[in-house]
C-alpha positions in Angstrom: 0.0 0.0 0.1 1.5 3.4 -1.0 2.4 6.1 1.4 0.3 8.5 -0.7 -2.9 6.3 -0.3 -2.3 6.0 3.5 -2.0 9.8 3.8 -5.3 10.2 1.8 -7.1 7.6 3.8 -6.0 9.2 7.1 -7.0 12.6 5.8 -10.5 11.3 4.8 -10.9 9.7 8.3 -10.0 12.9 10.1 -12.5 14.8 7.8 -15.4 12.7 9.0 -17.2 14.6 11.7 -17.2 12.8 15.1 -21.0 13.2 15.3 -21.6 11.1 12.2 -20.0 8.0 13.6 -22.9 6.1 15.3 -21.8 3.9 18.2 -23.7 0.7 18.8 -26.4 0.6 21.4 -25.6 -1.9 24.1 -28.2 -3.6 26.3 -27.4 -5.7 29.3 -29.6 -8.7 30.1 -29.7 -10.4 33.4 -31.9 -13.6 33.4 -32.2 -16.8 35.5 -31.5 -19.5 33.1 -30.5 -21.7 35.9 -31.7 -22.2 39.5 -35.3 -22.2 40.8 -36.5 -19.5 38.4 -35.1 -21.2 35.4 -38.7 -22.0 34.2 -39.0 -18.3 33.6 -35.4 -17.4 32.5 -35.3 -20.1 29.8 -38.4 -18.8 28.2 -37.0 -15.2 28.5 -33.7 -16.2 26.9 -35.6 -18.0 24.1 -37.4 -14.7 23.2 -34.1 -12.7 23.5 -32.6 -14.9 20.8 -35.3 -13.6 18.5 -34.6 -10.0 19.1 -33.5 -8.1 15.9 -30.0 -6.9 15.7 -31.0 -3.2 15.7 -32.7 -0.7 18.0 -34.1 2.5 16.6 -32.7 1.5 13.3 -29.1 1.4 14.7 -26.9 -1.6 15.4 -27.4 -3.1 18.8 -25.4 -5.5 21.0 -26.9 -7.7 23.7 -24.9 -8.8 26.6 -26.7 -11.7 28.3 -25.7 -13.0 31.8 -27.2 -15.7 34.0 -27.7 -14.9 37.6 -28.6 -18.4 38.7 -31.7 -17.2 40.5 -29.3 -15.7 43.1 -29.8 -12.1 44.2 -26.2 -11.4 45.0 -25.1 -12.8 41.6 -27.7 -10.7 39.9 -26.3 -7.5 41.5 -22.7 -8.6 40.6 -24.0 -9.0 37.0 -25.6 -5.5 36.9 -22.4 -3.9 38.3 -20.4 -5.6 35.5 -22.9 -4.7 32.8 -22.9 -1.0 34.0 -19.2 -0.5 34.8 -17.5 -2.8 32.3 -19.8 -3.2 29.4 -21.1 0.4 29.7 -24.6 -0.7 28.8 -27.3 1.8 27.8 -30.1 -0.1 29.5 -30.8 -3.2 31.3 -33.5 -5.9 30.7 -34.4 -8.2 33.6 -33.9 -9.7 36.2 -36.6 -12.3 36.3 -37.3 -12.2 40.0 -38.7 -9.6 42.3 -36.0 -9.9 44.9 -33.2 -9.4 42.3 -35.0 -6.5 40.7 -35.4 -4.7 44.0 -31.7 -5.4 44.8 -30.9 -3.8 41.5 -32.4 -0.4 42.4 -29.2 0.9 44.1 -27.2 0.0 41.0 -29.7 1.8 38.7 -29.5 4.9 40.9 -25.7 4.9 41.2 -25.1 4.5 37.6 -28.2 6.3 36.2 -29.2 3.3 34.0 -32.7 2.5 33.0 -34.0 -1.0 33.7 -36.9 -2.9 32.2 -37.6 -5.7 34.7 -39.2 -9.0 33.9 -40.6 -9.6 37.4 -44.2 -9.1 38.3 -44.5 -7.3 41.7 -45.5 -3.6 41.6 -43.0 -2.9 44.5 -40.3 -2.8 41.8 -41.7 0.4 40.4 -43.7 1.8 43.3 -43.7 4.1 45.0 -42.3 6.4 42.3 -41.6 9.0 45.0 -38.5 6.9 45.7 -35.8 8.5 43.5 -34.2 5.0 42.9 -37.4 3.9 41.2 -37.1 6.6 38.7 -34.9 4.3 36.7 -37.0 1.2 37.1 -39.7 0.0 34.6 -41.2 -3.4 34.2 -43.1 -5.5 31.6 -45.2 -8.0 33.5 -48.8 -6.9 34.6 -49.1 -5.8 38.2 -50.7 -8.3 40.4 -53.6 -5.8 41.2 -54.6 -5.9 37.5 -54.6 -9.6 37.3 -56.4 -9.9 40.7 -59.4 -7.8 39.5 -60.0 -9.9 36.5 -60.1 -13.1 38.7 -62.7 -11.4 41.0 -64.6 -10.3 38.0 -64.8 -13.9 36.7 -65.8 -15.3 40.0 -68.6 -12.8 40.3 -69.9 -13.7 36.8 -69.9 -17.3 37.8 -71.9 -16.5 40.9 -69.3 -17.8 43.3 -69.7 -16.7 46.9 -66.9 -18.1 49.1 -63.3 -18.5 48.0 -60.1 -19.8 49.8 -56.7 -18.7 49.2 -53.5 -20.8 49.4 -50.3 -19.0 48.4 -46.4 -19.1 48.5 -45.1 -18.1 51.9 -43.0 -15.4 50.4 -43.2 -12.1 48.6 -45.1 -13.5 45.6 -47.8 -14.9 48.0 -47.8 -11.8 50.1 -48.3 -9.5 47.0 -51.2 -11.8 45.8 -52.9 -11.9 49.1 -52.7 -8.1 49.4 -54.2 -7.5 45.9 -56.7 -10.4 45.8 -58.1 -9.6 49.2 -58.4 -6.0 48.3 -60.2 -6.7 45.0 -62.5 -9.3 46.8 -63.2 -6.6 49.5 -64.2 -4.1 46.9 -66.7 -6.7 45.7 -68.2 -7.2 49.1 -71.6 -6.0 47.9 -71.6 -9.0 45.6 -71.0 -11.4 48.6 -67.6 -12.6 47.6 -65.9 -13.6 50.8 -62.5 -15.2 51.5 -63.2 -18.0 54.0 -59.6 -19.4 54.4 -56.0 -18.3 53.9 -53.1 -20.9 53.9 -49.5 -20.6 52.9 -46.9 -23.2 51.7 -43.2 -23.1 50.8 -42.1 -23.5 47.2 -40.0 -26.5 48.2 -42.7 -28.2 50.2 -43.2 -32.0 49.4 -46.6 -32.0 51.0 -49.4 -29.6 51.6 -52.0 -32.0 53.0 -52.5 -30.0 56.1 -53.2 -26.8 54.2 -55.5 -28.5 51.8 -57.6 -30.1 54.5 -58.1 -26.8 56.2 -59.1 -25.2 52.9 -61.6 -28.0 52.2 -63.0 -27.6 55.7 -64.0 -24.1 55.0 -66.2 -25.3 52.2 -65.2 -22.8 49.5 -66.9 -22.5 46.1 -63.6 -21.8 44.6 -59.8 -21.8 45.6 -57.1 -19.5 44.4 -53.7 -20.9 44.4 -51.1 -18.1 44.3 -47.9 -19.7 43.2 -45.6 -19.8 40.2 -44.3 -22.5 38.0 -44.4 -26.2 38.9 -44.6 -25.8 42.7 -48.2 -24.4 42.3 -49.3 -27.8 40.9 -48.9 -29.5 44.3 -51.8 -27.8 46.1 -54.1 -28.5 43.2 -53.1 -32.1 43.1 -53.6 -32.4 46.8 -57.1 -30.7 46.8 -58.3 -33.1 44.1 -56.8 -36.1 45.9 -58.8 -35.1 49.1 -62.0 -34.8 47.2 -62.3 -31.1 46.5 -64.8 -30.5 43.6 -65.1 -26.8 43.4 -63.5 -24.4 40.9 -59.7 -23.9 41.0 -58.0 -20.6 40.0 -54.3 -20.0 39.6 -52.2 -16.9 38.8 -50.5 -15.9 35.7 -47.3 -17.3 37.3 -48.3 -20.8 36.2 -47.6 -19.9 32.6 -45.0 -22.5 32.0 -44.8 -25.7 29.9 -43.4 -27.5 32.9 -46.5 -26.7 35.0 -48.7 -28.4 32.3 -46.4 -31.4 32.3 -46.2 -31.8 36.0 -49.9 -31.0 36.6 -51.1 -33.4 33.9 -54.8 -34.3 34.0 -55.1 -32.7 37.5 -54.7 -29.2 36.1 -57.3 -29.6 33.4 -60.0 -26.9 33.7 -57.7 -24.6 35.8 -58.7 -21.0 35.4 -56.1 -18.2 35.4 -55.5 -14.6 34.2 -52.9 -14.3 31.4 -51.6 -11.7 29.0 -53.4 -11.9 25.7 -50.2 -13.0 23.9 -50.4 -16.5 25.4 -53.7 -17.2 23.7 -53.1 -15.0 20.7 -54.8 -17.0 18.0 -58.0 -17.6 20.0 -58.6 -13.9 20.7 -61.6 -12.1 19.1 -60.6 -10.4 16.0 -61.5 -7.0 17.5 -59.0 -7.5 20.4 -56.6 -4.5 20.0 -53.5 -6.7 20.8 -54.3 -9.7 18.5 -52.5 -8.6 15.3 -49.2 -8.0 17.2 -49.7 -11.1 19.5 -50.3 -13.4 16.6 -47.3 -12.1 14.7 -45.1 -12.9 17.7 -46.7 -16.2 18.3 -45.9 -17.2 14.7 -42.2 -16.0 15.1 -41.7 -17.8 18.4 -43.4 -21.0 17.6 -41.8 -21.1 14.2 -38.6 -21.3 16.1 -39.4 -23.4 19.2 -42.5 -25.5 18.1 -46.3 -25.4 18.3 -47.9 -24.5 21.7 -44.5 -23.4 23.2 -45.3 -19.7 23.7 -45.6 -18.4 27.3 -46.3 -15.1 29.1 -42.7 -14.9 30.0 -41.6 -15.1 26.3 -44.0 -12.4 25.4 -42.8 -10.1 28.1 -39.1 -10.4 27.0 -40.0 -9.7 23.3 -42.2 -6.8 24.5 -39.2 -5.4 26.3 -37.4 -5.2 23.0 -40.3 -3.5 21.3 -40.4 -1.0 24.2 -36.7 -0.3 23.8 -36.9 0.0 20.0 -39.6 2.7 20.4 -37.8 4.5 23.1 -34.4 4.3 21.5 -35.8 5.8 18.3 -37.0 8.8 20.3 -34.0 9.2 22.4 -31.7 9.3 19.4 -33.6 12.3 18.1 -32.3 14.3 21.1 -28.8 14.0 19.6 -27.4 12.1 22.7 -25.0 9.4 21.8 -25.2 5.8 22.9 -22.6 4.9 25.5 -23.0 8.3 27.4 -24.9 9.4 30.5 -26.8 11.8 28.4 -28.2 9.0 26.2 -29.1 7.0 29.3 -31.1 10.0 30.6 -32.7 10.6 27.2 -33.6 6.8 27.1 -35.2 6.8 30.5 -37.2 10.0 29.6 -38.3 8.3 26.4 -39.4 5.1 28.2 -41.4 7.3 30.6 -43.2 8.9 27.6 -44.2 5.8 25.7 -47.8 6.1 24.3 -50.1 3.5 22.9 -47.4 1.0 22.1 -48.9 -2.4 21.4 -46.8 -5.4 22.5 -47.6 -9.1 22.7 -49.2 -8.9 26.1 -51.1 -5.6 26.0 -50.9 -1.7 25.3 -48.4 0.4 26.9 -48.9 3.8 28.2 -46.1 4.7 30.5 -45.8 8.0 32.4 -44.0 9.6 35.3 -46.8 8.3 37.5 -46.8 4.8 36.1 -43.7 2.8 35.2 -45.6 -0.3 34.2 -48.1 1.1 31.8 -50.7 -1.7 31.0 -54.5 -1.4 31.5 -57.4 -3.8 31.1 -56.4 -4.7 27.5 -53.4 -6.6 29.1 -55.4 -9.3 30.6 -57.8 -12.1 29.7 -59.0 -15.2 31.3 -57.3 -18.4 30.3 -58.1 -22.0 31.0 -56.1 -25.2 30.8 -57.7 -27.3 28.1 -56.5 -30.5 26.4 -53.1 -30.0 28.0 -52.4 -26.4 26.8 -53.2 -22.8 27.7 -56.4 -21.7 26.0 -58.7 -18.6 25.9 -61.6 -18.9 28.4 -64.0 -16.4 27.0 
């Protein structure tokens, strides 16, 4: 190569304005692909593998780390992502405990996070400065609890029992469901028993017998994944014949496999994406939900789509929209200014249709879903189906 050519090339390179060189957008992802929450994390990771290679029309790079369903490891991952990888935003974690532990990292580094865990405490109260950087995809438990109560009322049920995890998941569901049931007091919907169990319990006979003794018309099991099949199996073994409801936390293929015939007929709230093809044609989410279902099941097989996969792909759609708007401010990826612009853009998302609902995020609401983000589902013929 001639010296003249090198001098010309260098001169041309120096002549290119710095602002015209677009740095790639880097997104850090913390998921639980191993450990107790792997039933969520694997579905999440499956969807992430389908993420396009761009955000806002610009090149994107995704740094994906497994936290092993360990809170301290999740925090370590987030510190690596923010300090070493210099990410512009974070997607995940999958668990509420890890998402809460992440809040300090978000505040220190001023990095926006789209959590893939359900509890509203991740984003509430927004008066807490640390939560200014936290957003989340899954529906709040309060939204899902109200659709359960509405379904129970429609069916004329009067007495309901509650059996939930003895942890923050069960606590959140007890709080939201009891509040929704109380609001329906004029319709005589009463909670006649409350029991708890550990995710690792091998038997819940004692709790099931107490529930049955209360003679409820229906039982709500507030669990997630395969452990939530145990109370249902036990109730049936002990002769319970009433309606059984579960939460949207059951939305895994493993729950169906472990529950088998004992979970047939289970009623549960779900994001519309899980039952996309069965939705009425006038459902505002159907077109987007079906498109994602086709993409996901084209890769992983028929009837493999879950709520958790839909949430993870929705996170990319949300980022794509927000990055497009953040880039218009002139801020460059990899800078504090861009992270601030991206946070502000996330907070000003309007009428964005994603597989599990329609997002309207604001400074007062960092989740953003309304009633269009939940429908009633039923386990039918070994798969999740639309119940209405």
